[in-house]
All heavy atoms as TSV, in Angstrom:
chain	resi	resn	atom	element	x	y	z
A	1	MET	N	N	-8.474	27.860	7.433
A	1	MET	CA	C	-8.513	27.936	5.986
A	1	MET	C	C	-8.153	29.354	5.538
A	1	MET	O	O	-8.526	30.324	6.167
A	1	MET	CB	C	-9.903	27.570	5.480
A	1	MET	CG	C	-9.997	27.585	3.986
A	1	MET	SD	S	-11.590	27.129	3.309
A	1	MET	CE	C	-12.535	28.590	3.606
A	2	LYS	N	N	-7.415	29.433	4.444
A	2	LYS	CA	C	-7.046	30.708	3.840
A	2	LYS	C	C	-7.669	30.786	2.448
A	2	LYS	O	O	-7.980	29.773	1.837
A	2	LYS	CB	C	-5.533	30.816	3.675
A	2	LYS	CG	C	-4.751	30.889	4.940
A	2	LYS	CD	C	-3.279	31.019	4.598
A	2	LYS	CE	C	-2.441	31.045	5.854
A	2	LYS	NZ	N	-1.025	31.178	5.541
A	3	LEU	N	N	-7.811	32.004	1.958
A	3	LEU	CA	C	-8.232	32.227	0.576
A	3	LEU	C	C	-7.085	32.871	-0.180
A	3	LEU	O	O	-6.358	33.694	0.374
A	3	LEU	CB	C	-9.444	33.143	0.520
A	3	LEU	CG	C	-10.755	32.600	1.063
A	3	LEU	CD1	C	-11.826	33.673	0.988
A	3	LEU	CD2	C	-11.196	31.372	0.306
A	4	ARG	N	N	-6.934	32.505	-1.440
A	4	ARG	CA	C	-5.924	33.115	-2.306
A	4	ARG	C	C	-6.586	33.583	-3.592
A	4	ARG	O	O	-7.327	32.831	-4.223
A	4	ARG	CB	C	-4.842	32.110	-2.680
A	4	ARG	CG	C	-3.900	31.792	-1.580
A	4	ARG	CD	C	-2.742	30.966	-2.097
A	4	ARG	NE	N	-1.868	30.658	-0.986
A	4	ARG	CZ	C	-1.170	29.551	-0.864
A	4	ARG	NH1	N	-1.221	28.648	-1.823
A	4	ARG	NH2	N	-0.409	29.351	0.169
A	5	LEU	N	N	-6.280	34.799	-3.995
A	5	LEU	CA	C	-6.702	35.296	-5.304
A	5	LEU	C	C	-5.557	34.989	-6.261
A	5	LEU	O	O	-4.424	35.434	-6.065
A	5	LEU	CB	C	-6.984	36.799	-5.257
A	5	LEU	CG	C	-7.423	37.439	-6.563
A	5	LEU	CD1	C	-8.685	36.787	-7.106
A	5	LEU	CD2	C	-7.638	38.926	-6.379
A	6	ILE	N	N	-5.847	34.189	-7.273
A	6	ILE	CA	C	-4.831	33.702	-8.205
A	6	ILE	C	C	-5.000	34.390	-9.558
A	6	ILE	O	O	-6.113	34.515	-10.061
A	6	ILE	CB	C	-4.963	32.174	-8.398
A	6	ILE	CG1	C	-4.959	31.443	-7.056
A	6	ILE	CG2	C	-3.892	31.637	-9.335
A	6	ILE	CD1	C	-3.685	31.540	-6.281
A	7	LYS	N	N	-3.882	34.811	-10.143
A	7	LYS	CA	C	-3.877	35.411	-11.480
A	7	LYS	C	C	-3.148	34.444	-12.403
A	7	LYS	O	O	-2.010	34.069	-12.141
A	7	LYS	CB	C	-3.147	36.754	-11.428
A	7	LYS	CG	C	-2.959	37.412	-12.766
A	7	LYS	CD	C	-2.164	38.701	-12.585
A	7	LYS	CE	C	-1.714	39.269	-13.892
A	7	LYS	NZ	N	-0.882	40.468	-13.701
A	8	THR	N	N	-3.825	34.012	-13.460
A	8	THR	CA	C	-3.218	33.099	-14.428
A	8	THR	C	C	-3.400	33.663	-15.835
A	8	THR	O	O	-4.165	34.601	-16.039
A	8	THR	CB	C	-3.850	31.693	-14.358
A	8	THR	OG1	O	-5.249	31.808	-14.585
A	8	THR	CG2	C	-3.614	31.046	-13.025
A	9	THR	N	N	-2.728	33.064	-16.778
A	9	THR	CA	C	-2.867	33.429	-18.181
A	9	THR	C	C	-3.305	32.192	-18.941
A	9	THR	O	O	-2.712	31.120	-18.772
A	9	THR	CB	C	-1.527	33.942	-18.742
A	9	THR	OG1	O	-1.078	35.016	-17.925
A	9	THR	CG2	C	-1.673	34.447	-20.157
A	10	ASP	N	N	-4.360	32.339	-19.764
A	10	ASP	CA	C	-4.822	31.180	-20.525
A	10	ASP	C	C	-3.997	31.024	-21.807
A	10	ASP	O	O	-3.066	31.787	-22.061
A	10	ASP	CB	C	-6.331	31.251	-20.800
A	10	ASP	CG	C	-6.730	32.330	-21.789
A	10	ASP	OD1	O	-5.840	32.963	-22.416
A	10	ASP	OD2	O	-7.932	32.555	-21.963
A	11	GLU	N	N	-4.360	30.027	-22.609
A	11	GLU	CA	C	-3.587	29.718	-23.820
A	11	GLU	C	C	-3.623	30.818	-24.875
A	11	GLU	O	O	-2.829	30.823	-25.812
A	11	GLU	CB	C	-4.055	28.386	-24.429
A	11	GLU	CG	C	-5.495	28.364	-24.889
A	11	GLU	CD	C	-6.507	27.990	-23.804
A	11	GLU	OE1	O	-6.190	27.988	-22.619
A	11	GLU	OE2	O	-7.655	27.722	-24.182
A	12	PHE	N	N	-4.551	31.787	-24.726
A	12	PHE	CA	C	-4.643	32.903	-25.669
A	12	PHE	C	C	-3.976	34.161	-25.124
A	12	PHE	O	O	-4.059	35.225	-25.722
A	12	PHE	CB	C	-6.108	33.195	-25.993
A	12	PHE	CG	C	-6.834	31.992	-26.544
A	12	PHE	CD1	C	-7.776	31.338	-25.779
A	12	PHE	CD2	C	-6.555	31.512	-27.806
A	12	PHE	CE1	C	-8.441	30.224	-26.261
A	12	PHE	CE2	C	-7.204	30.397	-28.303
A	12	PHE	CZ	C	-8.145	29.751	-27.531
A	13	GLY	N	N	-3.343	34.053	-23.949
A	13	GLY	CA	C	-2.652	35.189	-23.355
A	13	GLY	C	C	-3.555	36.094	-22.529
A	13	GLY	O	O	-3.116	37.139	-22.067
A	14	ARG	N	N	-4.817	35.695	-22.330
A	14	ARG	CA	C	-5.741	36.504	-21.532
A	14	ARG	C	C	-5.489	36.246	-20.048
A	14	ARG	O	O	-5.259	35.115	-19.641
A	14	ARG	CB	C	-7.191	36.164	-21.854
A	14	ARG	CG	C	-7.571	36.457	-23.290
A	14	ARG	CD	C	-8.974	36.034	-23.584
A	14	ARG	NE	N	-9.073	34.575	-23.414
A	14	ARG	CZ	C	-10.158	33.863	-23.694
A	14	ARG	NH1	N	-11.246	34.446	-24.135
A	14	ARG	NH2	N	-10.174	32.557	-23.526
A	15	ILE	N	N	-5.552	37.299	-19.245
A	15	ILE	CA	C	-5.379	37.176	-17.804
A	15	ILE	C	C	-6.706	36.745	-17.195
A	15	ILE	O	O	-7.760	37.280	-17.535
A	15	ILE	CB	C	-4.899	38.506	-17.198
A	15	ILE	CG1	C	-3.513	38.838	-17.740
A	15	ILE	CG2	C	-4.894	38.437	-15.680
A	15	ILE	CD1	C	-3.014	40.213	-17.361
A	16	PHE	N	N	-6.631	35.767	-16.303
A	16	PHE	CA	C	-7.805	35.203	-15.652
A	16	PHE	C	C	-7.550	35.160	-14.154
A	16	PHE	O	O	-6.445	34.854	-13.719
A	16	PHE	CB	C	-8.052	33.789	-16.186
A	16	PHE	CG	C	-9.339	33.166	-15.726
A	16	PHE	CD1	C	-10.545	33.559	-16.282
A	16	PHE	CD2	C	-9.347	32.199	-14.738
A	16	PHE	CE1	C	-11.735	32.985	-15.867
A	16	PHE	CE2	C	-10.528	31.618	-14.319
A	16	PHE	CZ	C	-11.728	32.019	-14.891
A	17	TYR	N	N	-8.560	35.507	-13.377
A	17	TYR	CA	C	-8.448	35.500	-11.917
A	17	TYR	C	C	-9.421	34.483	-11.335
A	17	TYR	O	O	-10.525	34.335	-11.825
A	17	TYR	CB	C	-8.797	36.876	-11.343
A	17	TYR	CG	C	-7.966	37.993	-11.898
A	17	TYR	CD1	C	-8.393	38.726	-13.002
A	17	TYR	CD2	C	-6.742	38.310	-11.328
A	17	TYR	CE1	C	-7.619	39.755	-13.515
A	17	TYR	CE2	C	-5.962	39.333	-11.841
A	17	TYR	CZ	C	-6.401	40.055	-12.936
A	17	TYR	OH	O	-5.637	41.060	-13.442
A	18	ASN	N	N	-8.998	33.791	-10.285
A	18	ASN	CA	C	-9.912	32.923	-9.551
A	18	ASN	C	C	-9.484	32.863	-8.084
A	18	ASN	O	O	-8.372	33.214	-7.736
A	18	ASN	CB	C	-10.005	31.520	-10.153
A	18	ASN	CG	C	-8.710	30.772	-10.122
A	18	ASN	OD1	O	-7.860	31.019	-10.961
A	18	ASN	ND2	N	-8.538	29.884	-9.176
A	19	VAL	N	N	-10.409	32.418	-7.244
A	19	VAL	CA	C	-10.140	32.315	-5.818
A	19	VAL	C	C	-9.987	30.841	-5.458
A	19	VAL	O	O	-10.798	30.009	-5.863
A	19	VAL	CB	C	-11.279	32.958	-4.988
A	19	VAL	CG1	C	-10.969	32.865	-3.502
A	19	VAL	CG2	C	-11.491	34.416	-5.396
A	20	ASN	N	N	-8.926	30.541	-4.723
A	20	ASN	CA	C	-8.685	29.190	-4.229
A	20	ASN	C	C	-8.733	29.206	-2.716
A	20	ASN	O	O	-8.354	30.191	-2.090
A	20	ASN	CB	C	-7.311	28.677	-4.669
A	20	ASN	CG	C	-7.233	28.407	-6.140
A	20	ASN	OD1	O	-8.193	28.552	-6.877
A	20	ASN	ND2	N	-6.066	27.999	-6.600
A	21	LYS	N	N	-9.190	28.098	-2.140
A	21	LYS	CA	C	-9.081	27.965	-0.688
A	21	LYS	C	C	-7.909	27.046	-0.390
A	21	LYS	O	O	-7.613	26.123	-1.147
A	21	LYS	CB	C	-10.384	27.478	-0.062
A	21	LYS	CG	C	-10.939	26.191	-0.573
A	21	LYS	CD	C	-12.285	25.917	0.088
A	21	LYS	CE	C	-12.969	24.743	-0.576
A	21	LYS	NZ	N	-14.293	24.493	-0.020
A	22	VAL	N	N	-7.224	27.338	0.716
A	22	VAL	CA	C	-6.044	26.588	1.120
A	22	VAL	C	C	-6.305	26.053	2.524
A	22	VAL	O	O	-6.598	26.816	3.441
A	22	VAL	CB	C	-4.794	27.486	1.128
A	22	VAL	CG1	C	-3.549	26.670	1.465
A	22	VAL	CG2	C	-4.631	28.205	-0.197
A	23	ASN	N	N	-6.196	24.725	2.683
A	23	ASN	CA	C	-6.441	24.139	4.004
A	23	ASN	C	C	-5.181	24.195	4.865
A	23	ASN	O	O	-4.128	24.682	4.431
A	23	ASN	CB	C	-7.008	22.720	3.893
A	23	ASN	CG	C	-6.017	21.722	3.338
A	23	ASN	OD1	O	-4.820	21.966	3.313
A	23	ASN	ND2	N	-6.515	20.588	2.888
A	24	SER	N	N	-5.266	23.684	6.081
A	24	SER	CA	C	-4.155	23.765	7.037
A	24	SER	C	C	-2.913	22.995	6.585
A	24	SER	O	O	-1.812	23.289	7.026
A	24	SER	CB	C	-4.611	23.270	8.410
A	24	SER	OG	O	-5.070	21.939	8.318
A	25	GLU	N	N	-3.081	22.008	5.684
A	25	GLU	CA	C	-1.931	21.274	5.152
A	25	GLU	C	C	-1.322	21.953	3.924
A	25	GLU	O	O	-0.387	21.442	3.319
A	25	GLU	CB	C	-2.331	19.841	4.784
A	25	GLU	CG	C	-2.601	18.947	5.979
A	25	GLU	CD	C	-4.080	18.652	6.127
A	25	GLU	OE1	O	-4.784	18.562	5.102
A	25	GLU	OE2	O	-4.530	18.528	7.274
A	26	GLY	N	N	-1.889	23.078	3.510
A	26	GLY	CA	C	-1.373	23.805	2.356
A	26	GLY	C	C	-1.924	23.336	1.030
A	26	GLY	O	O	-1.452	23.743	-0.024
A	27	ILE	N	N	-2.940	22.478	1.062
A	27	ILE	CA	C	-3.539	21.965	-0.176
A	27	ILE	C	C	-4.527	23.003	-0.703
A	27	ILE	O	O	-5.422	23.454	0.002
A	27	ILE	CB	C	-4.226	20.612	0.061
A	27	ILE	CG1	C	-3.184	19.584	0.515
A	27	ILE	CG2	C	-4.946	20.140	-1.206
A	27	ILE	CD1	C	-3.752	18.273	0.973
A	28	GLU	N	N	-4.321	23.368	-1.956
A	28	GLU	CA	C	-5.112	24.410	-2.592
A	28	GLU	C	C	-6.233	23.794	-3.420
A	28	GLU	O	O	-6.022	22.805	-4.118
A	28	GLU	CB	C	-4.186	25.231	-3.490
A	28	GLU	CG	C	-4.598	26.647	-3.672
A	28	GLU	CD	C	-3.471	27.506	-4.215
A	28	GLU	OE1	O	-2.334	27.410	-3.726
A	28	GLU	OE2	O	-3.759	28.286	-5.135
A	29	GLU	N	N	-7.417	24.393	-3.357
A	29	GLU	CA	C	-8.568	23.896	-4.110
A	29	GLU	C	C	-9.302	25.076	-4.738
A	29	GLU	O	O	-9.630	26.051	-4.066
A	29	GLU	CB	C	-9.508	23.142	-3.166
A	29	GLU	CG	C	-10.743	22.600	-3.838
A	29	GLU	CD	C	-11.699	21.958	-2.826
A	29	GLU	OE1	O	-11.288	21.609	-1.727
A	29	GLU	OE2	O	-12.878	21.836	-3.187
A	30	TYR	N	N	-9.558	24.968	-6.045
A	30	TYR	CA	C	-10.289	25.999	-6.781
A	30	TYR	C	C	-11.727	26.079	-6.273
A	30	TYR	O	O	-12.363	25.052	-6.059
A	30	TYR	CB	C	-10.271	25.666	-8.276
A	30	TYR	CG	C	-11.188	26.514	-9.123
A	30	TYR	CD1	C	-10.903	27.841	-9.340
A	30	TYR	CD2	C	-12.335	25.977	-9.693
A	30	TYR	CE1	C	-11.741	28.627	-10.123
A	30	TYR	CE2	C	-13.177	26.746	-10.475
A	30	TYR	CZ	C	-12.867	28.070	-10.683
A	30	TYR	OH	O	-13.695	28.832	-11.452
A	31	ILE	N	N	-12.220	27.283	-6.065
A	31	ILE	CA	C	-13.611	27.478	-5.671
A	31	ILE	C	C	-14.420	27.683	-6.942
A	31	ILE	O	O	-14.297	28.706	-7.619
A	31	ILE	CB	C	-13.784	28.683	-4.719
A	31	ILE	CG1	C	-12.985	28.449	-3.439
A	31	ILE	CG2	C	-15.258	28.908	-4.406
A	31	ILE	CD1	C	-13.006	29.613	-2.475
A	32	SER	N	N	-15.217	26.692	-7.292
A	32	SER	CA	C	-16.027	26.732	-8.505
A	32	SER	C	C	-16.913	27.964	-8.516
A	32	SER	O	O	-17.535	28.312	-7.527
A	32	SER	CB	C	-16.884	25.469	-8.579
A	32	SER	OG	O	-17.663	25.492	-9.736
A	33	GLY	N	N	-16.938	28.640	-9.647
A	33	GLY	CA	C	-17.772	29.834	-9.793
A	33	GLY	C	C	-17.073	31.125	-9.419
A	33	GLY	O	O	-17.661	32.197	-9.502
A	34	SER	N	N	-15.789	31.052	-9.027
A	34	SER	CA	C	-15.091	32.260	-8.574
A	34	SER	C	C	-14.243	32.911	-9.661
A	34	SER	O	O	-13.627	33.931	-9.430
A	34	SER	CB	C	-14.197	31.931	-7.371
A	34	SER	OG	O	-13.081	31.153	-7.771
A	35	GLY	N	N	-14.190	32.346	-10.843
A	35	GLY	CA	C	-13.304	32.843	-11.890
A	35	GLY	C	C	-13.882	33.987	-12.707
A	35	GLY	O	O	-15.082	34.072	-12.930
A	36	THR	N	N	-12.986	34.887	-13.142
A	36	THR	CA	C	-13.383	36.019	-13.969
A	36	THR	C	C	-12.166	36.578	-14.711
A	36	THR	O	O	-11.032	36.398	-14.279
A	36	THR	CB	C	-14.028	37.142	-13.118
A	36	THR	OG1	O	-14.405	38.219	-13.970
A	36	THR	CG2	C	-13.095	37.658	-12.047
A	37	PHE	N	N	-12.416	37.278	-15.814
A	37	PHE	CA	C	-11.354	37.976	-16.537
A	37	PHE	C	C	-11.209	39.416	-16.042
A	37	PHE	O	O	-10.295	40.118	-16.428
A	37	PHE	CB	C	-11.647	37.999	-18.049
A	37	PHE	CG	C	-11.471	36.659	-18.703
A	37	PHE	CD1	C	-12.569	35.892	-19.052
A	37	PHE	CD2	C	-10.209	36.151	-18.961
A	37	PHE	CE1	C	-12.413	34.656	-19.649
A	37	PHE	CE2	C	-10.039	34.917	-19.556
A	37	PHE	CZ	C	-11.143	34.164	-19.901
A	38	ASN	N	N	-12.115	39.864	-15.178
A	38	ASN	CA	C	-12.146	41.244	-14.713
A	38	ASN	C	C	-11.525	41.361	-13.315
A	38	ASN	O	O	-11.993	40.739	-12.367
A	38	ASN	CB	C	-13.608	41.720	-14.701
A	38	ASN	CG	C	-13.753	43.144	-14.274
A	38	ASN	OD1	O	-13.555	43.462	-13.114
A	38	ASN	ND2	N	-14.116	43.988	-15.218
A	39	TYR	N	N	-10.478	42.198	-13.177
A	39	TYR	CA	C	-9.763	42.332	-11.908
A	39	TYR	C	C	-10.660	42.853	-10.783
A	39	TYR	O	O	-10.642	42.310	-9.675
A	39	TYR	CB	C	-8.554	43.253	-12.085
A	39	TYR	CG	C	-7.814	43.516	-10.800
A	39	TYR	CD1	C	-6.977	42.537	-10.252
A	39	TYR	CD2	C	-7.948	44.718	-10.124
A	39	TYR	CE1	C	-6.299	42.755	-9.066
A	39	TYR	CE2	C	-7.271	44.950	-8.938
A	39	TYR	CZ	C	-6.457	43.966	-8.416
A	39	TYR	OH	O	-5.800	44.184	-7.236
A	40	GLU	N	N	-11.443	43.902	-11.052
A	40	GLU	CA	C	-12.310	44.481	-10.015
A	40	GLU	C	C	-13.343	43.461	-9.526
A	40	GLU	O	O	-13.618	43.366	-8.337
A	40	GLU	CB	C	-13.020	45.741	-10.528
A	40	GLU	CG	C	-12.115	46.954	-10.691
A	40	GLU	CD	C	-11.300	46.935	-11.984
A	40	GLU	OE1	O	-11.645	46.151	-12.916
A	40	GLU	OE2	O	-10.304	47.680	-12.047
A	41	GLU	N	N	-13.883	42.693	-10.454
A	41	GLU	CA	C	-14.841	41.651	-10.100
A	41	GLU	C	C	-14.168	40.560	-9.257
A	41	GLU	O	O	-14.763	40.022	-8.323
A	41	GLU	CB	C	-15.423	41.045	-11.379
A	41	GLU	CG	C	-16.618	40.156	-11.158
A	41	GLU	CD	C	-17.196	39.684	-12.493
A	41	GLU	OE1	O	-17.560	40.533	-13.320
A	41	GLU	OE2	O	-17.274	38.460	-12.678
A	42	ALA	N	N	-12.917	40.263	-9.571
A	42	ALA	CA	C	-12.165	39.251	-8.814
A	42	ALA	C	C	-11.962	39.707	-7.368
A	42	ALA	O	O	-12.138	38.923	-6.433
A	42	ALA	CB	C	-10.816	38.990	-9.476
A	43	ILE	N	N	-11.614	40.974	-7.173
A	43	ILE	CA	C	-11.428	41.512	-5.823
A	43	ILE	C	C	-12.747	41.481	-5.063
A	43	ILE	O	O	-12.798	41.093	-3.890
A	43	ILE	CB	C	-10.881	42.964	-5.882
A	43	ILE	CG1	C	-9.469	42.982	-6.467
A	43	ILE	CG2	C	-10.907	43.615	-4.508
A	43	ILE	CD1	C	-8.420	42.284	-5.632
A	44	GLU	N	N	-13.833	41.853	-5.731
A	44	GLU	CA	C	-15.155	41.832	-5.109
A	44	GLU	C	C	-15.542	40.406	-4.690
A	44	GLU	O	O	-16.029	40.177	-3.579
A	44	GLU	CB	C	-16.194	42.404	-6.084
A	44	GLU	CG	C	-17.575	42.513	-5.514
A	44	GLU	CD	C	-18.552	43.106	-6.533
A	44	GLU	OE1	O	-18.171	44.020	-7.278
A	44	GLU	OE2	O	-19.691	42.628	-6.563
A	45	THR	N	N	-15.308	39.434	-5.570
A	45	THR	CA	C	-15.601	38.031	-5.257
A	45	THR	C	C	-14.765	37.557	-4.082
A	45	THR	O	O	-15.273	36.910	-3.162
A	45	THR	CB	C	-15.338	37.136	-6.489
A	45	THR	OG1	O	-16.195	37.545	-7.545
A	45	THR	CG2	C	-15.585	35.668	-6.178
A	46	PHE	N	N	-13.476	37.891	-4.085
A	46	PHE	CA	C	-12.584	37.502	-2.993
A	46	PHE	C	C	-13.104	38.046	-1.661
A	46	PHE	O	O	-13.184	37.315	-0.667
A	46	PHE	CB	C	-11.167	38.019	-3.256
A	46	PHE	CG	C	-10.190	37.675	-2.168
A	46	PHE	CD1	C	-9.547	36.450	-2.174
A	46	PHE	CD2	C	-9.903	38.570	-1.151
A	46	PHE	CE1	C	-8.642	36.117	-1.172
A	46	PHE	CE2	C	-9.009	38.248	-0.148
A	46	PHE	CZ	C	-8.374	37.025	-0.159
A	47	ASN	N	N	-13.462	39.318	-1.641
A	47	ASN	CA	C	-13.946	39.933	-0.405
A	47	ASN	C	C	-15.261	39.316	0.069
A	47	ASN	O	O	-15.461	39.118	1.264
A	47	ASN	CB	C	-14.080	41.445	-0.572
A	47	ASN	CG	C	-12.726	42.127	-0.617
A	47	ASN	OD1	O	-11.760	41.655	-0.015
A	47	ASN	ND2	N	-12.633	43.214	-1.352
A	48	LYS	N	N	-16.147	38.987	-0.858
A	48	LYS	CA	C	-17.409	38.341	-0.482
A	48	LYS	C	C	-17.161	36.949	0.086
A	48	LYS	O	O	-17.761	36.559	1.076
A	48	LYS	CB	C	-18.348	38.257	-1.688
A	48	LYS	CG	C	-18.986	39.579	-2.047
A	48	LYS	CD	C	-19.897	39.428	-3.243
A	48	LYS	CE	C	-20.544	40.743	-3.610
A	48	LYS	NZ	N	-21.399	40.619	-4.797
A	49	LEU	N	N	-16.265	36.191	-0.550
A	49	LEU	CA	C	-15.952	34.849	-0.066
A	49	LEU	C	C	-15.261	34.911	1.296
A	49	LEU	O	O	-15.475	34.057	2.147
A	49	LEU	CB	C	-15.083	34.108	-1.072
A	49	LEU	CG	C	-15.767	33.711	-2.373
A	49	LEU	CD1	C	-14.750	33.207	-3.384
A	49	LEU	CD2	C	-16.836	32.670	-2.121
A	50	LYS	N	N	-14.452	35.948	1.484
A	50	LYS	CA	C	-13.764	36.137	2.766
A	50	LYS	C	C	-14.777	36.326	3.893
A	50	LYS	O	O	-14.551	35.904	5.019
A	50	LYS	CB	C	-12.829	37.340	2.659
A	50	LYS	CG	C	-11.946	37.568	3.857
A	50	LYS	CD	C	-10.892	38.628	3.580
A	50	LYS	CE	C	-11.522	39.990	3.454
A	50	LYS	NZ	N	-10.548	41.076	3.344
A	51	LYS	N	N	-15.914	36.932	3.564
A	51	LYS	CA	C	-16.962	37.166	4.558
A	51	LYS	C	C	-17.921	35.982	4.688
A	51	LYS	O	O	-18.898	36.065	5.407
A	51	LYS	CB	C	-17.748	38.427	4.193
A	51	LYS	CG	C	-16.924	39.688	4.294
A	51	LYS	CD	C	-17.705	40.905	3.862
A	51	LYS	CE	C	-16.824	42.138	3.895
A	51	LYS	NZ	N	-17.494	43.300	3.326
A	52	GLY	N	N	-17.652	34.890	3.972
A	52	GLY	CA	C	-18.451	33.678	4.122
A	52	GLY	C	C	-19.465	33.413	3.035
A	52	GLY	O	O	-20.186	32.428	3.088
A	53	ALA	N	N	-19.540	34.259	2.022
A	53	ALA	CA	C	-20.486	34.032	0.928
A	53	ALA	C	C	-20.033	32.833	0.101
A	53	ALA	O	O	-18.854	32.516	0.019
A	53	ALA	CB	C	-20.578	35.263	0.037
A	54	GLU	N	N	-20.977	32.160	-0.513
A	54	GLU	CA	C	-20.683	31.023	-1.388
A	54	GLU	C	C	-21.002	31.412	-2.827
A	54	GLU	O	O	-22.024	32.042	-3.083
A	54	GLU	CB	C	-21.532	29.809	-0.993
A	54	GLU	CG	C	-21.161	29.205	0.346
A	54	GLU	CD	C	-19.801	28.528	0.333
A	54	GLU	OE1	O	-19.422	27.962	-0.701
A	54	GLU	OE2	O	-19.123	28.581	1.371
A	55	PRO	N	N	-20.136	31.052	-3.789
A	55	PRO	CA	C	-20.457	31.343	-5.189
A	55	PRO	C	C	-21.653	30.511	-5.643
A	55	PRO	O	O	-21.900	29.425	-5.134
A	55	PRO	CB	C	-19.189	30.949	-5.947
A	55	PRO	CG	C	-18.492	29.999	-5.056
A	55	PRO	CD	C	-18.870	30.361	-3.645
A	56	THR	N	N	-22.406	31.053	-6.562
A	56	THR	CA	C	-23.546	30.325	-7.105
A	56	THR	C	C	-23.347	30.117	-8.597
A	56	THR	O	O	-22.626	30.860	-9.253
A	56	THR	CB	C	-24.864	31.088	-6.883
A	56	THR	OG1	O	-24.775	32.350	-7.524
A	56	THR	CG2	C	-25.138	31.289	-5.411
A	57	LYS	N	N	-24.005	29.103	-9.119
A	57	LYS	CA	C	-23.943	28.786	-10.536
A	57	LYS	C	C	-25.363	28.665	-11.048
A	57	LYS	O	O	-26.211	28.075	-10.394
A	57	LYS	CB	C	-23.241	27.444	-10.716
A	57	LYS	CG	C	-22.006	27.483	-11.526
A	57	LYS	CD	C	-21.469	26.081	-11.666
A	57	LYS	CE	C	-20.130	26.101	-12.328
A	57	LYS	NZ	N	-19.559	24.788	-12.444
A	58	GLU	N	N	-25.616	29.224	-12.222
A	58	GLU	CA	C	-26.944	29.149	-12.807
A	58	GLU	C	C	-26.799	28.882	-14.301
A	58	GLU	O	O	-26.023	29.550	-14.982
A	58	GLU	CB	C	-27.661	30.488	-12.584
A	58	GLU	CG	C	-29.035	30.555	-13.170
A	58	GLU	CD	C	-29.685	31.921	-12.954
A	58	GLU	OE1	O	-29.153	32.725	-12.184
A	58	GLU	OE2	O	-30.702	32.155	-13.580
A	59	VAL	N	N	-27.517	27.899	-14.800
A	59	VAL	CA	C	-27.492	27.613	-16.230
A	59	VAL	C	C	-28.334	28.680	-16.922
A	59	VAL	O	O	-29.511	28.854	-16.625
A	59	VAL	CB	C	-28.055	26.206	-16.536
A	59	VAL	CG1	C	-28.124	25.975	-18.033
A	59	VAL	CG2	C	-27.204	25.150	-15.871
A	60	ILE	N	N	-27.728	29.403	-17.831
A	60	ILE	CA	C	-28.416	30.474	-18.550
A	60	ILE	C	C	-28.977	29.963	-19.871
A	60	ILE	O	O	-30.077	30.307	-20.265
A	60	ILE	CB	C	-27.456	31.655	-18.817
A	60	ILE	CG1	C	-26.892	32.208	-17.501
A	60	ILE	CG2	C	-28.147	32.760	-19.602
A	60	ILE	CD1	C	-27.911	32.765	-16.556
A	61	LEU	N	N	-28.219	29.134	-20.550
A	61	LEU	CA	C	-28.615	28.645	-21.861
A	61	LEU	C	C	-28.112	27.217	-22.024
A	61	LEU	O	O	-26.989	26.905	-21.628
A	61	LEU	CB	C	-27.992	29.546	-22.927
A	61	LEU	CG	C	-28.622	29.658	-24.281
A	61	LEU	CD1	C	-30.062	30.149	-24.177
A	61	LEU	CD2	C	-27.829	30.615	-25.142
A	62	GLU	N	N	-28.928	26.370	-22.604
A	62	GLU	CA	C	-28.520	24.985	-22.853
A	62	GLU	C	C	-29.168	24.527	-24.142
A	62	GLU	O	O	-30.317	24.873	-24.429
A	62	GLU	CB	C	-28.982	24.093	-21.682
A	62	GLU	CG	C	-28.488	22.675	-21.794
A	62	GLU	CD	C	-28.820	21.875	-20.547
A	62	GLU	OE1	O	-28.602	22.383	-19.439
A	62	GLU	OE2	O	-29.312	20.761	-20.708
A	63	SER	N	N	-28.443	23.761	-24.931
A	63	SER	CA	C	-28.971	23.298	-26.196
A	63	SER	C	C	-28.314	21.992	-26.591
A	63	SER	O	O	-27.155	21.736	-26.241
A	63	SER	CB	C	-28.713	24.337	-27.285
A	63	SER	OG	O	-29.134	23.858	-28.535
A	64	GLU	N	N	-29.046	21.169	-27.312
A	64	GLU	CA	C	-28.469	19.976	-27.914
A	64	GLU	C	C	-27.673	20.413	-29.138
A	64	GLU	O	O	-28.027	21.368	-29.816
A	64	GLU	CB	C	-29.573	19.013	-28.353
A	64	GLU	CG	C	-30.371	18.417	-27.225
A	64	GLU	CD	C	-29.587	17.458	-26.377
A	64	GLU	OE1	O	-28.693	16.743	-26.918
A	64	GLU	OE2	O	-29.816	17.436	-25.157
A	65	ILE	N	N	-26.591	19.697	-29.427
A	65	ILE	CA	C	-25.787	19.984	-30.618
A	65	ILE	C	C	-26.437	19.263	-31.792
A	65	ILE	O	O	-26.671	18.060	-31.726
A	65	ILE	CB	C	-24.344	19.549	-30.442
A	65	ILE	CG1	C	-23.713	20.356	-29.302
A	65	ILE	CG2	C	-23.561	19.718	-31.743
A	65	ILE	CD1	C	-22.312	19.917	-28.945
A	66	ILE	N	N	-26.734	20.000	-32.840
A	66	ILE	CA	C	-27.382	19.431	-34.017
A	66	ILE	C	C	-26.307	19.215	-35.074
A	66	ILE	O	O	-25.637	20.142	-35.504
A	66	ILE	CB	C	-28.484	20.380	-34.547
A	66	ILE	CG1	C	-29.514	20.614	-33.463
A	66	ILE	CG2	C	-29.124	19.789	-35.795
A	66	ILE	CD1	C	-30.494	21.727	-33.777
A	67	ASN	N	N	-26.162	17.967	-35.509
A	67	ASN	CA	C	-25.141	17.635	-36.527
A	67	ASN	C	C	-25.722	17.704	-37.913
A	67	ASN	O	O	-26.757	17.360	-38.240
A	67	ASN	CB	C	-24.553	16.255	-36.278
A	67	ASN	CG	C	-23.720	16.256	-35.006
A	67	ASN	OD1	O	-23.108	17.260	-34.671
A	67	ASN	ND2	N	-23.716	15.146	-34.307
C-alpha cells in the first residue's frame, strides 16, 4: 500500500489537502479524517499515517435543526 498527499481546490477556490491510500491495483481511497486546508498540518498528517497512525474523528457539536 502507498500513501498519497493530494492537493485539490474546492468550489470556492480554496486549496484543500487530504491523504489517500493506494492499493496494489492502483485503486485510490480517501482516508477519512485526513483532510485539511493547512499545508503544514497536511504534511504532519501524512507523516503520522506513514508511520501507521490512524486518523480519529470526534463529534464536537451536534444540534437538531429548528424550523
